[in-house]
Structures are given as structure tokens and as C-alpha cells.
C-alpha positions as CSV (number, residue, x, y, z in Angstrom):
1,M,-146.9,-17.7,33.7
2,R,-149.9,-20.1,33.8
3,K,-150.0,-23.8,34.2
4,E,-151.6,-26.3,31.9
5,Y,-151.9,-30.1,32.6
6,L,-151.7,-31.9,29.3
7,P,-152.0,-35.9,28.7
8,R,-148.8,-37.9,28.4
9,P,-148.2,-39.5,25.1
10,S,-149.5,-43.2,24.8
11,G,-147.3,-46.1,25.5
12,F,-145.1,-44.5,28.2
13,P,-145.7,-45.4,32.0
14,G,-148.2,-43.3,33.7
15,T,-150.0,-42.4,30.6
16,N,-153.1,-41.5,32.6
17,N,-151.3,-39.2,34.9
18,P,-151.3,-35.5,33.7
19,R,-148.0,-33.8,33.3
20,R,-147.4,-30.0,34.2
21,V,-146.4,-27.7,31.5
22,Y,-145.1,-24.1,32.1
23,R,-146.1,-21.9,29.1
24,A,-144.2,-18.8,29.2
25,A,-144.9,-15.4,27.3
26,A,-142.8,-14.9,24.1
27,I,-139.8,-12.9,24.8
28,E,-140.9,-10.0,22.5
29,I,-144.1,-9.5,25.0
30,D,-141.6,-9.5,28.2
31,L,-139.5,-7.0,26.4
32,A,-142.4,-4.9,25.3
33,R,-143.8,-4.8,29.0
34,S,-140.4,-3.7,30.5
35,S,-140.5,-0.5,32.4
36,D,-136.6,0.0,32.1
37,Q,-135.9,2.4,29.4
38,F,-132.6,3.1,28.1
39,R,-131.0,5.0,25.0
40,C,-129.1,3.5,22.5
41,L,-127.5,4.3,19.0
42,H,-126.1,2.3,16.1
43,I,-122.5,2.9,14.7
44,P,-122.4,2.2,10.9
45,E,-120.2,-0.5,9.7
46,P,-116.8,1.3,8.3
47,N,-116.0,0.7,4.7
48,L,-112.6,-0.5,3.6
49,I,-110.7,0.5,0.7
50,F,-109.2,-1.9,-1.7
51,G,-107.2,-1.7,-5.2
52,G,-108.3,0.7,-7.4
53,G,-110.1,2.5,-4.6
54,G,-113.0,-0.1,-4.4
55,S,-114.8,0.0,-1.2
56,C,-116.5,-2.8,0.7
57,S,-117.0,-3.7,4.4
58,D,-116.0,-7.3,4.2
59,P,-112.2,-8.1,3.8
60,K,-112.8,-11.2,1.8
61,T,-115.4,-9.7,-0.5
62,G,-113.3,-6.7,-1.2
63,L,-110.2,-8.5,-1.7
64,A,-111.9,-10.9,-4.3
65,V,-113.4,-8.1,-6.1
66,Y,-110.8,-5.4,-6.2
67,G,-107.4,-7.1,-5.0
68,P,-105.3,-5.4,-2.2
69,Y,-105.0,-1.9,-1.7
70,G,-101.2,-1.8,-2.0
71,A,-100.4,-4.2,-4.8
72,L,-100.9,-1.9,-7.9
73,R,-97.5,-2.4,-9.4
74,P,-96.2,-3.4,-12.7
75,A,-96.7,-7.1,-13.2
76,D,-92.9,-7.9,-13.6
77,N,-92.5,-6.5,-10.0
78,A,-95.4,-7.9,-8.5
79,Q,-93.8,-10.6,-6.5
80,I,-93.7,-11.6,-2.8
81,R,-90.3,-13.2,-2.2
82,V,-90.5,-16.2,0.2
83,G,-87.8,-17.8,2.1
84,I,-88.2,-21.2,3.7
85,V,-86.5,-22.8,6.7
86,G,-87.1,-26.3,8.0
87,T,-86.3,-29.8,7.5
88,S,-86.0,-31.1,3.9
89,Y,-89.4,-32.6,4.2
90,G,-90.7,-29.5,5.5
91,I,-89.3,-27.3,2.8
92,D,-91.0,-29.7,0.0
93,T,-94.2,-29.1,2.3
94,A,-94.0,-25.4,2.2
95,L,-93.2,-25.4,-1.7
96,K,-96.5,-27.5,-2.1
97,L,-98.3,-25.0,0.1
98,L,-97.2,-22.1,-2.0
99,Q,-98.3,-23.9,-5.0
100,E,-101.8,-24.5,-3.5
101,L,-102.0,-20.9,-2.5
102,S,-101.4,-19.8,-6.0
103,E,-104.7,-21.6,-7.1
104,P,-108.5,-21.3,-6.3
105,I,-109.6,-23.1,-3.4
106,E,-113.4,-24.0,-3.2
107,Q,-115.5,-23.0,-0.1
108,N,-116.6,-26.0,2.1
109,T,-120.2,-26.6,1.1
110,N,-121.2,-27.7,4.5
111,I,-120.4,-24.3,6.2
112,D,-121.9,-20.7,5.5
113,C,-120.8,-19.7,2.0
114,V,-120.8,-16.0,3.2
115,L,-118.8,-16.3,6.3
116,H,-116.4,-18.8,4.6
117,P,-116.2,-17.9,0.8
118,S,-113.8,-19.5,-1.7
119,F,-110.3,-18.5,-1.9
120,P,-109.4,-17.1,-5.3
121,G,-105.7,-17.8,-5.1
122,I,-102.7,-15.6,-5.0
123,N,-101.1,-15.1,-8.7
124,S,-100.4,-12.3,-11.1
125,Q,-103.9,-12.5,-12.3
126,N,-107.1,-10.7,-10.9
127,P,-107.8,-10.1,-8.2
128,F,-104.6,-10.0,-6.2
129,R,-102.0,-9.4,-9.1
130,V,-99.2,-10.6,-6.8
131,R,-97.4,-13.8,-6.5
132,F,-95.3,-15.8,-4.1
133,M,-91.9,-16.4,-5.5
134,T,-89.1,-18.5,-4.0
135,Q,-85.8,-20.3,-5.2
136,P,-83.4,-22.6,-3.8
137,E,-81.1,-19.8,-2.9
138,W,-83.7,-18.7,-0.2
139,H,-84.2,-22.3,1.2
140,R,-82.3,-23.3,4.3
141,P,-82.6,-26.9,5.4
142,L,-82.0,-27.9,9.2
143,N,-79.2,-30.6,9.3
144,K,-80.2,-34.2,10.3
145,E,-77.4,-34.5,12.7
146,D,-78.6,-31.4,14.5
147,I,-82.1,-33.0,14.7
148,V,-80.7,-36.1,16.1
149,F,-78.7,-34.3,18.8
150,L,-81.6,-32.5,19.8
151,N,-83.4,-35.7,20.3
152,E,-80.8,-36.9,22.6
153,L,-81.3,-33.9,25.0
154,E,-83.3,-34.8,28.1
155,N,-83.9,-31.4,29.4
156,F,-86.9,-29.7,27.5
157,D,-85.7,-26.2,27.7
158,A,-82.3,-27.1,26.3
159,R,-84.1,-28.6,23.2
160,M,-86.4,-25.7,22.7
161,M,-83.5,-23.1,23.0
162,H,-81.2,-25.0,20.6
163,L,-84.1,-25.5,18.0
164,Q,-85.0,-21.7,18.3
165,E,-81.2,-20.9,17.8
166,M,-81.0,-23.3,14.7
167,F,-84.1,-21.5,13.0
168,G,-82.9,-18.1,13.9
169,D,-79.5,-18.6,12.6
170,K,-80.9,-19.7,9.1
171,V,-83.3,-16.7,9.2
172,R,-80.3,-14.3,10.0
173,A,-78.3,-15.8,7.2
174,L,-81.0,-15.2,4.7
175,S,-81.6,-11.7,5.7
176,K,-77.7,-11.0,4.8
177,L,-78.0,-12.0,1.2
178,E,-77.7,-9.5,-1.5
179,N,-81.4,-10.0,-2.6
180,P,-83.0,-11.5,0.6
181,P,-86.5,-12.6,0.6
182,Q,-89.1,-10.5,2.3
183,V,-90.9,-13.2,4.6
184,I,-89.8,-16.5,6.0
185,L,-91.9,-19.5,6.0
186,C,-91.0,-22.0,8.8
187,P,-92.8,-25.3,8.1
188,F,-92.7,-28.0,10.9
189,S,-92.2,-31.5,9.8
190,E,-93.1,-34.4,12.3
191,S,-89.4,-34.7,13.2
192,V,-89.4,-31.1,14.5
193,K,-92.7,-31.2,16.0
194,D,-91.8,-34.1,18.2
195,L,-88.9,-31.9,19.8
196,L,-91.6,-29.8,21.2
197,L,-93.9,-32.5,22.6
198,I,-93.9,-32.7,26.4
199,D,-92.6,-36.0,28.1
200,P,-95.0,-36.7,31.1
201,A,-92.3,-38.5,33.0
202,S,-89.6,-35.8,32.8
203,D,-90.5,-32.4,30.9
204,A,-93.6,-31.6,33.1
205,A,-91.8,-32.0,36.3
206,D,-88.9,-29.8,34.9
207,H,-91.3,-26.9,34.2
208,A,-92.9,-27.2,37.4
209,S,-89.6,-27.0,39.3
210,N,-89.1,-23.7,37.2
211,G,-92.2,-22.2,38.6
212,E,-94.4,-22.3,35.3
213,S,-98.1,-23.0,35.7
214,L,-99.0,-25.4,32.9
215,P,-102.2,-27.3,32.0
216,D,-102.4,-31.1,32.1
217,V,-100.1,-33.1,30.0
218,N,-102.2,-33.2,26.7
219,E,-102.9,-31.3,23.6
220,S,-103.6,-28.0,25.6
221,M,-100.1,-28.3,27.3
222,N,-98.4,-28.9,23.7
223,L,-100.4,-26.0,22.5
224,H,-98.9,-23.7,25.2
225,I,-95.2,-25.1,24.6
226,F,-96.0,-24.4,20.9
227,R,-97.0,-20.6,21.5
228,K,-93.8,-20.3,24.0
229,F,-91.6,-21.6,21.1
230,R,-93.2,-19.4,18.7
231,S,-92.7,-16.3,20.8
232,G,-89.0,-17.4,21.3
233,L,-88.3,-17.9,17.6
234,K,-89.9,-14.5,16.8
235,A,-87.6,-13.0,19.4
236,A,-84.6,-14.7,17.8
237,C,-85.5,-13.3,14.5
238,M,-86.2,-9.9,15.6
239,G,-85.1,-7.3,13.2
240,F,-83.9,-9.5,10.6
241,L,-86.8,-11.0,8.7
242,P,-90.5,-11.6,9.6
243,I,-91.5,-15.0,9.8
244,E,-94.7,-17.2,9.7
245,L,-94.9,-20.6,11.2
246,T,-97.2,-23.1,9.7
247,G,-97.5,-26.7,8.8
248,T,-98.0,-28.2,12.3
249,E,-101.0,-30.1,13.7
250,I,-100.4,-28.1,17.1
251,D,-100.9,-25.0,15.1
252,M,-104.1,-26.2,13.4
253,K,-105.5,-27.0,16.7
254,E,-106.0,-23.2,17.2
255,K,-107.9,-23.1,13.7
256,E,-109.6,-26.6,13.9
257,A,-113.1,-24.8,13.0
258,E,-111.6,-23.1,9.9
259,D,-112.0,-24.9,6.5
260,C,-109.2,-25.1,3.8
261,A,-110.3,-22.0,2.1
262,T,-110.4,-19.9,5.3
263,R,-106.9,-21.3,6.2
264,A,-105.7,-20.1,2.9
265,W,-107.2,-16.7,3.2
266,N,-105.6,-16.2,6.6
267,L,-102.1,-17.4,5.7
268,S,-101.9,-15.3,2.5
269,L,-102.9,-12.4,4.4
270,S,-100.3,-13.0,6.9
271,L,-97.5,-13.3,4.2
272,L,-98.8,-10.4,2.1
273,H,-98.8,-8.2,5.3
274,K,-95.6,-9.2,6.6
275,S,-94.0,-8.7,3.2
276,G,-95.1,-5.1,3.1
277,V,-98.3,-5.2,1.1
278,I,-101.2,-3.6,2.4
279,P,-104.3,-5.5,2.1
280,W,-106.9,-2.8,2.8
281,R,-107.3,0.7,4.6
282,L,-109.9,2.4,6.4
283,E,-112.2,4.8,4.6
284,N,-111.9,8.5,5.7
285,T,-108.8,7.9,7.6
286,S,-106.9,10.6,9.3
287,E,-103.1,10.7,9.3
288,A,-103.2,12.7,12.7
289,S,-105.2,10.2,14.7
290,C,-102.9,8.1,16.9
291,F,-104.2,4.9,18.7
292,I,-102.4,3.1,21.6
293,G,-102.7,-0.1,23.7
294,I,-101.0,-0.3,26.8
295,S,-100.1,-3.5,28.6
296,Y,-97.2,-5.2,30.7
297,Y,-95.0,-8.3,31.1
298,R,-93.1,-9.7,33.8
299,T,-89.4,-9.5,32.8
300,S,-88.3,-12.7,34.4
301,Q,-89.8,-16.2,33.8
302,G,-89.9,-16.9,37.5
303,A,-93.4,-16.7,38.9
304,S,-92.4,-14.8,41.9
305,S,-90.8,-11.9,39.9
306,N,-92.2,-8.6,40.7
307,T,-90.1,-6.7,37.9
308,I,-92.6,-5.4,35.5
309,N,-92.1,-3.9,32.0
310,R,-94.8,-1.9,30.3
311,F,-95.2,-1.6,26.6
312,A,-97.3,0.3,23.8
313,H,-98.7,-1.1,20.6
314,V,-99.1,2.3,18.6
315,L,-101.5,2.4,15.6
316,T,-102.3,4.6,12.8
317,E,-105.6,4.6,11.0
318,R,-103.8,3.4,8.0
319,G,-103.2,0.3,9.6
320,E,-99.5,0.7,10.5
321,G,-98.4,-0.8,13.8
322,F,-95.3,-0.1,16.1
323,V,-94.0,-1.4,19.3
324,V,-92.6,0.8,22.0
325,Q,-91.0,-0.4,25.4
326,G,-91.2,1.3,28.6
327,Q,-88.7,1.1,31.5
328,A,-88.9,-1.8,34.1
329,F,-90.1,-1.2,37.8
330,E,-91.0,-3.1,40.8
331,C,-94.7,-3.7,41.4
332,G,-94.6,-4.4,45.0
333,S,-94.5,-7.4,47.3
334,E,-95.3,-11.0,45.9
335,E,-98.5,-11.0,47.8
336,N,-100.1,-8.7,45.3
337,E,-98.3,-10.4,42.1
338,D,-101.8,-11.3,40.9
339,A,-103.0,-7.6,40.8
340,T,-102.7,-5.6,37.6
341,P,-99.7,-3.3,38.2
342,N,-99.8,0.4,37.4
343,S,-96.6,2.3,36.7
344,D,-95.8,5.6,38.5
345,E,-96.2,9.1,36.9
346,E,-92.6,9.3,35.5
347,H,-92.6,6.0,34.0
348,A,-96.1,6.4,32.3
349,R,-95.2,9.9,31.1
350,K,-91.8,8.4,29.4
351,L,-93.6,5.5,27.9
352,L,-96.3,7.7,26.3
353,T,-93.8,10.2,25.2
354,R,-91.7,7.6,23.5
355,A,-94.9,6.3,21.8
356,L,-96.0,9.6,20.3
357,A,-92.1,10.1,19.1
358,V,-92.3,6.8,17.3
359,F,-95.7,7.9,15.6
360,E,-94.5,11.4,14.8
361,K,-91.3,9.7,13.2
362,H,-93.1,7.2,10.9
363,V,-96.1,9.3,10.0
364,G,-94.4,12.6,9.5
365,C,-96.8,14.7,11.6
366,S,-97.5,15.2,15.4
367,P,-100.8,13.5,16.3
368,R,-103.9,15.9,16.7
369,K,-105.9,13.1,18.3
370,V,-104.5,10.3,20.7
371,T,-106.7,7.6,22.2
372,V,-105.0,5.2,24.9
373,H,-106.6,1.8,25.3
374,K,-106.1,-0.3,28.7
375,A,-107.8,-3.5,30.0
376,N,-107.5,-2.3,33.5
377,P,-108.2,0.8,35.5
378,Y,-105.9,3.8,35.6
379,S,-104.1,4.7,38.8
380,E,-104.0,8.6,39.7
381,A,-100.3,8.7,39.3
382,E,-100.4,6.9,36.0
383,R,-103.1,9.1,34.7
384,D,-101.3,12.2,35.6
385,G,-98.2,10.9,33.8
386,F,-100.2,10.1,30.5
387,E,-101.6,13.7,30.7
388,N,-98.5,15.3,31.1
389,A,-97.3,13.6,28.0
390,L,-100.5,14.6,26.2
391,S,-100.3,18.3,27.2
392,N,-99.9,19.3,23.6
393,V,-102.4,17.1,21.9
394,P,-105.6,19.1,21.3
395,N,-107.8,15.9,21.4
396,Y,-107.2,12.9,23.7
397,G,-108.8,10.0,25.6
398,L,-107.5,7.6,28.3
399,M,-109.9,4.6,28.2
400,T,-110.4,1.4,29.9
401,I,-111.9,-1.3,27.7
402,S,-113.1,-4.7,29.0
403,H,-115.7,-7.5,28.6
404,S,-118.9,-6.1,30.3
405,G,-120.3,-9.5,31.3
406,I,-123.7,-7.8,30.1
407,A,-125.5,-9.8,27.5
408,C,-127.9,-7.7,25.2
409,I,-130.8,-9.3,23.5
410,R,-133.5,-7.9,21.3
411,P,-137.0,-9.2,20.1
412,G,-136.8,-11.8,17.3
413,R,-134.3,-14.7,16.5
414,K,-131.4,-12.5,15.6
415,P,-128.9,-11.2,18.2
416,I,-128.0,-7.6,19.0
417,L,-126.7,-5.6,16.0
418,R,-123.0,-5.3,15.8
419,G,-122.3,-1.6,16.1
420,T,-125.1,-0.9,18.8
421,A,-123.9,1.4,21.5
422,I,-125.5,1.9,24.9
423,P,-124.3,5.1,26.7
424,F,-124.2,5.1,30.5
425,D,-123.5,8.9,30.4
426,E,-121.6,11.2,28.0
427,K,-118.4,9.3,28.4
428,T,-118.9,5.6,29.2
429,G,-121.1,2.8,28.0
430,L,-121.4,-0.5,26.1
431,V,-120.3,-1.2,22.4
432,A,-121.3,-4.3,20.7
433,T,-118.2,-5.2,18.5
434,S,-119.9,-8.8,17.6
435,G,-123.3,-9.6,16.9
436,Y,-125.5,-9.6,13.9
437,V,-124.2,-8.3,10.8
438,P,-126.6,-7.5,7.8
439,F,-123.8,-7.9,5.2
440,L,-123.1,-11.4,6.3
441,R,-126.7,-12.4,6.8
442,G,-125.4,-13.9,10.2
443,N,-123.8,-13.5,13.4
444,F,-120.1,-12.5,13.9
445,G,-118.8,-14.2,16.9
446,N,-119.7,-17.6,18.9
447,G,-122.5,-17.7,21.1
448,I,-124.4,-14.8,23.1
449,P,-122.6,-11.5,22.0
450,Y,-121.2,-9.8,25.1
451,P,-120.6,-5.9,24.4
452,L,-117.3,-4.2,25.3
453,A,-117.7,-1.8,28.1
454,I,-115.8,1.6,28.3
455,T,-115.6,1.9,31.9
456,E,-113.2,4.8,32.1
457,N,-112.9,7.6,29.6
458,W,-110.7,10.6,30.7
459,G,-110.2,13.4,28.4
460,S,-112.1,15.3,25.6
461,I,-113.5,12.4,23.6
462,T,-117.2,11.7,23.9
463,F,-118.6,8.3,24.2
464,R,-120.1,8.2,20.6
465,Q,-116.6,9.3,19.2
466,A,-114.9,6.5,21.4
467,A,-117.5,4.0,20.1
468,E,-117.0,4.9,16.5
469,D,-113.1,4.4,17.0
470,L,-113.8,0.9,18.6
471,I,-115.8,-0.3,15.7
472,R,-113.2,1.0,13.2
473,L,-110.2,-0.5,15.3
474,T,-111.8,-4.0,14.8
475,K,-111.2,-3.7,11.0
476,L,-107.5,-3.2,11.4
477,D,-106.1,-6.8,12.0
478,L,-104.5,-7.2,8.7
479,N,-103.1,-10.5,9.4
480,S,-106.7,-12.0,9.7
481,S,-109.4,-12.2,6.9
482,D,-112.1,-12.3,9.6
483,F,-115.0,-9.7,9.1
484,C,-113.6,-8.1,12.1
485,S,-112.2,-8.9,15.6
486,E,-113.9,-8.8,18.7
487,F,-111.5,-6.3,20.6
488,P,-109.8,-3.4,18.7
489,I,-106.3,-3.9,17.2
490,T,-104.9,-1.8,20.2
491,L,-105.8,-4.6,22.5
492,S,-106.1,-7.9,20.5
493,R,-102.5,-8.6,20.0
494,L,-101.0,-7.4,23.2
495,T,-100.5,-10.8,24.7
496,E,-98.5,-12.0,21.7
497,I,-96.4,-9.0,21.7
498,G,-95.8,-9.1,25.4
499,E,-94.7,-12.8,25.2
500,V,-92.1,-12.0,22.6
501,L,-90.8,-8.9,24.6
502,R,-90.5,-11.1,27.7
503,V,-88.3,-13.5,25.8
504,L,-86.5,-10.9,24.0
505,G,-85.3,-9.5,27.3
506,Q,-82.4,-6.9,26.8
507,K,-81.9,-7.4,23.3
508,E,-82.8,-4.8,20.8
509,A,-86.4,-4.9,19.9
510,S,-87.8,-3.8,16.4
511,S,-90.6,-1.0,16.4
512,S,-92.4,-2.8,13.7
513,D,-95.3,-5.1,14.7
514,R,-94.8,-7.4,11.8
515,Y,-91.9,-9.1,13.9
516,Y,-94.3,-9.9,16.8
517,V,-97.5,-11.2,15.4
């Protein structure tokens, strides 16, 4: 690096004094001079299959051209039956929303038109060839008297519990109709939303006394409370009908960067998937491949509880997802409650055995390949239990997947290519699930892409095979229209699923993941 002394611009104090400027070599030159060499490879972007066998790597483009994979039915049967539960105003808002979704919504001209294209509308015409249908029999308004009663309750937890029960009772009643809807919209009106807002004078103190760790009393706290309510409501509707919450400003805070067309894409896809329509499938799928994400939740809402329950999110390459619970166990003293718990050998064996049984029941064959993903390392006992359950599986891998904290850059202005894989050895390495995507002519993800790291890989699966699976599994979030997700679907929905299971407690859980996300 060399120094240069340049004159200051005229009109500024000290014009006659030189200023020191550091002129560094271009990054391309530094990279070319580097003596550190490493091997890398590129995993091609997987193609998705849509209606009529059409193929494309981008969900929005493929849907707009070919329509959904599983919607090729006679026109008179191409209907998605949508029920609505909310206040009278909320029901009117939901009806307007469904009407808006049936019509095209133009893209926002101020943002990237490739990343955020126009929404074509869900109707009986091309490309979707299905339409949302609702009728008064499927509408269940909340009583004004009940809303007034909840407003008079001073205890926040009591308000939330009663509100969940009110929604849940209506959803259960709809599920018992002779011709029930397939999915339920739960719109929030202002009167309902107000019931979930924190009162700094009393509600925050109540939560602190219960041992909950909450953010400051502001929008982030209200977002936390909304997520908590959403988990409880999904637990209340478990096994009856899938629900989709919408229409609240709190919910929109999570999606404030999205434009109207993108919100329409995501809401429509969620309703389609929860009603049983398959938006897309991966190309070249193997029915005998099973992918499993493992996580845990604390069974008590008290912060000092050491009772842990493990669960598994089981995925097929066709996009079907199932949730399997394990057995509760004690994870040790309270001093170690921040440490990630690992189950013993027997608990691990039973959980994975149940997961494989669920896969075989729904797919109709035993898996020939099983990949298990976790975000934390395996204990020796846990690994022994998993491997015992996989003794009859010809090809398997037990992997730890996490953020590497390593940023990868390349010469030029564009970030690292999505799909770049850097092996550490034959089993572990880095996989860039975000980065520059040639199809989009832009970067997927925000900021500098940080690859995921495969830090553990026990079994017979090589690093390249593991990297290919990771890239494919980032294309299987059927509730989102994004080009891909940063984490594989085995891991990206575990937090939501765990929150619902935690609220569900001892009640019977459904195996379909449509009730959790």
C-alpha cells in the first residue's frame, strides 16, 4: 500500500495543507496473489416440475408459466374450499382478500421485477386453473359479547387462552360439517388485535413473574406475543383443519420488505399447500430417500424446567412433511440449561425408529437412503442410538449443519455463486445456499452470503452428495414463493414446529406438518 498526498478542495479550511490518502490494490489483485489454495466445486441449481411436466428452477416463474404440479383436475372440481373465522369485520376483510387474490396484482415498479414479479391471480383460468371458493356456511363470526368479555379480563394469559379457545371452537365446528372447507382463514380485526397487545403497566410484569424472557415493551414484544398466540391457536386446531392467520399489522411487520404481489404469492401458496394442492416437485426425485431434521423443546413454560422432548421433521423428496414426537427426558441441572441437550442412546433410537415408520407408512416403502440433520453436535450415545435405528438402511448420514461464520468472496462485484461447495475433506465442508443466482440476475439473501457448514457427517454419504441434498432441500418450502430458503427444509421450520408442540403438551399431535407451519 502506498501513500499519496493530494491537495484539499478549495473553499475548505486548511486548503493549503495536504491530506493523506491510502490507495489499496484492487481486491482482484489481492486474491490473485494469495498463496492459500483450496478446492471448490459448484452444485447446479435443481429444476422444479410444475403442471404438465413443465420445468423451471424458479417457483414464481414456473407457476406463472405452467401452473401448479397437482392442480390438473376437471374445471368443475378445481376449487379450494376456504372457511373463515373472525369478527364480522374480519370476515368481510377476508372475503375482499380472496377476491383480490383471484385477480392479477402488478409488480412494484420500484423493486427488482425478476425477484418480485407480478402475481397472475388464483382463478379457474391459466396458469393456476384452481380458484378459492367460500360460502356463508363456512363462515364463523366471533360474538361481540365474547370480545367485550375478553377486553375486561386484566390477566393477559387469560385473554390469550380464551381467544385461542374461541377461534379453536369455531374451527372444530367447521371440521364436523358434512362438506367442510379444506383450509381456514383467521383474519384479525382491530378489536381482536388489541387483545394481544401488551399493557406495559401490568402484562409485562405478569410475564416477568412467569419466568418468560421478553424484549422491551414495543413492537418486537407484540410480535413475540403474536407468534405465541399463533402457536397456541395451531395447537388448538390440531388435527381438525389447517389454518392460516392473516390480516394483522403485527403479522405484516414480519414481511414489511415485501410488496403486495409478493405477499399475494406467499399467501396463495400457503393456502394451496394446506388445502392439499402440490405447487411443485423436485426433478429426478427418489421415493426411497428420507430426510429428517431433529430438534427439541422444553415441555414446561417455566424457564427453569429441565424436561426436554425431542421431535423429528420427516421429509420426502416429493415435498411431503411429517412430524414425529419423541419421549420426554431430563437434561440435567439448571446450571446447564443453556447447553443444547442430547438424548441418551435408547431415546435416540426410539425417535428415529418412529420417524422411519412414519415415512414407510405414508410413502409405502422402506427408505434406502436416510439423512439426519441437526444444528448441534451429536453425543456418542445419541449417535449410537441413531445408527442402531439405521442398521437396515443401506446409505445414511448423520450431519450437523450450522452457520459457518465464514464469508466467501470472489473477484468482481458479484457475491459468491449459490451452490458453491468447498470441501474440508471427503465428508465435511462449506455449502453456499445463498449468493448470486444467474437465473435471477441477482443475489438471493441479504448482505454478505455466509455458507452453511457441514461440521459432522457420520455414515456413508460423501460431502458432495450431502451438498447436493442441501441445495435440493432449500427448494422444498412449499409455503413460500421464494427462489429458495437459506436453510434446508429439514431445519428451517423446526422452531415453529417446536413452539406448537410445546403448547400442545400431552394432547394428540397430527403427523402432517400442514398443522404446524
